[in-house]
C-alpha positions as CSV (number, residue, x, y, z in Angstrom):
1,P,-30.4,-54.9,-14.7
2,F,-32.6,-54.9,-11.9
3,D,-34.9,-58.1,-11.6
4,S,-37.4,-56.6,-8.9
5,I,-38.1,-53.3,-7.7
6,Y,-39.1,-51.5,-4.1
7,I,-40.9,-48.3,-3.9
8,S,-41.2,-46.6,-0.6
9,F,-44.6,-45.0,-0.2
10,Y,-43.5,-43.3,3.1
11,K,-40.2,-41.8,1.6
12,G,-41.4,-40.8,-1.8
13,L,-45.1,-40.1,-1.3
14,D,-45.6,-38.7,2.2
15,S,-47.6,-42.3,3.5
16,I,-47.7,-43.2,7.1
17,A,-45.7,-46.1,5.7
18,G,-46.0,-49.0,3.0
19,A,-44.5,-50.0,-0.5
20,M,-44.8,-51.4,-3.8
21,L,-42.6,-54.4,-4.7
22,L,-42.3,-55.8,-8.0
23,G,-40.4,-58.2,-10.4
24,N,-41.4,-61.1,-12.5
25,K,-44.7,-63.6,-11.4
26,D,-42.3,-66.4,-9.5
27,F,-40.7,-63.9,-7.8
28,C,-44.2,-62.1,-6.5
29,D,-45.4,-64.8,-5.6
30,E,-42.7,-66.1,-3.3
31,A,-42.8,-62.4,-1.5
32,R,-46.9,-62.4,-1.5
33,I,-45.9,-65.8,0.8
34,W,-43.6,-63.7,2.9
35,L,-45.7,-61.0,3.6
36,R,-48.7,-63.7,4.8
37,R,-45.7,-64.6,7.6
38,F,-45.1,-61.7,8.4
39,G,-48.7,-60.6,9.0
40,G,-49.4,-58.5,6.4
41,N,-53.2,-58.6,5.0
42,L,-55.7,-56.3,3.0
43,C,-57.6,-55.7,7.0
44,T,-54.3,-54.8,8.3
45,L,-53.0,-53.5,5.4
46,L,-55.9,-51.3,4.7
47,P,-55.3,-47.3,6.6
48,Y,-51.3,-47.8,4.3
49,A,-53.3,-47.8,0.9
50,V,-55.4,-45.4,1.6
51,S,-52.5,-43.3,2.5
52,S,-50.6,-43.9,0.0
53,W,-53.1,-43.7,-2.6
54,D,-53.7,-40.0,-0.9
55,G,-50.1,-39.0,-1.7
56,Y,-49.7,-39.8,-4.9
57,R,-53.1,-38.0,-5.5
58,K,-51.5,-34.6,-3.6
59,H,-47.7,-35.4,-5.7
60,T,-49.0,-36.1,-9.1
61,L,-52.2,-35.0,-9.5
62,V,-53.5,-31.1,-9.9
63,D,-56.2,-29.1,-10.4
64,D,-55.8,-27.0,-13.5
65,D,-57.6,-23.7,-13.0
66,D,-56.4,-21.7,-15.3
67,D,-59.5,-22.0,-17.7
68,M,-61.9,-22.6,-14.7
69,T,-63.1,-25.7,-15.8
70,S,-61.4,-27.3,-12.6
71,T,-60.3,-30.2,-14.1
72,T,-57.3,-32.5,-12.8
73,K,-54.2,-33.7,-14.8
74,I,-51.4,-35.7,-14.4
75,V,-48.8,-34.1,-13.6
76,S,-45.4,-36.5,-15.1
77,F,-42.0,-37.2,-13.4
78,Q,-40.8,-34.8,-16.8
79,E,-42.5,-32.0,-15.7
80,K,-41.4,-32.0,-11.9
81,Q,-37.7,-32.4,-12.8
82,R,-38.4,-29.4,-14.7
83,K,-40.1,-27.6,-12.4
84,L,-37.0,-28.8,-10.0
85,T,-34.4,-27.2,-12.5
86,R,-35.7,-23.7,-12.8
87,I,-35.9,-23.6,-8.9
88,V,-32.2,-24.3,-8.8
89,Q,-32.1,-22.3,-11.3
90,Q,-33.4,-19.0,-9.3
91,L,-31.7,-19.9,-6.3
92,S,-28.2,-20.3,-7.6
93,S,-28.2,-17.2,-8.9
94,D,-29.2,-15.6,-5.8
95,A,-26.0,-14.5,-4.7
96,V,-27.2,-14.9,-0.6
97,V,-28.1,-18.4,-1.5
98,K,-24.7,-19.1,-3.3
99,K,-22.9,-18.1,-0.2
100,Y,-24.3,-21.5,1.5
101,I,-25.7,-23.7,-1.1
102,A,-23.9,-25.4,-3.7
103,F,-25.8,-27.2,-6.3
104,D,-24.5,-29.7,-8.4
């Protein structure tokens, strides 16, 4: 089991930089001290927070235009996994693609 989690915003959300560190209260209190020691604060982190939020919205929120109401719904990671699975299945069945790429 893990006692802390590090989530990279620029790798997973196409943010300009940044990350989220999750853990228990004592761990986060200590990390907050080190964040300040390394010069991080709200003013300097604001562009990263905005970029991360934008990336989150691009990768998890989609417009549902099926009924022309233009509502927004949250796309779960399970839905993204199902979509990726369908894409991999389609690519795997293509004879040309199979010559160059093998999906496990």
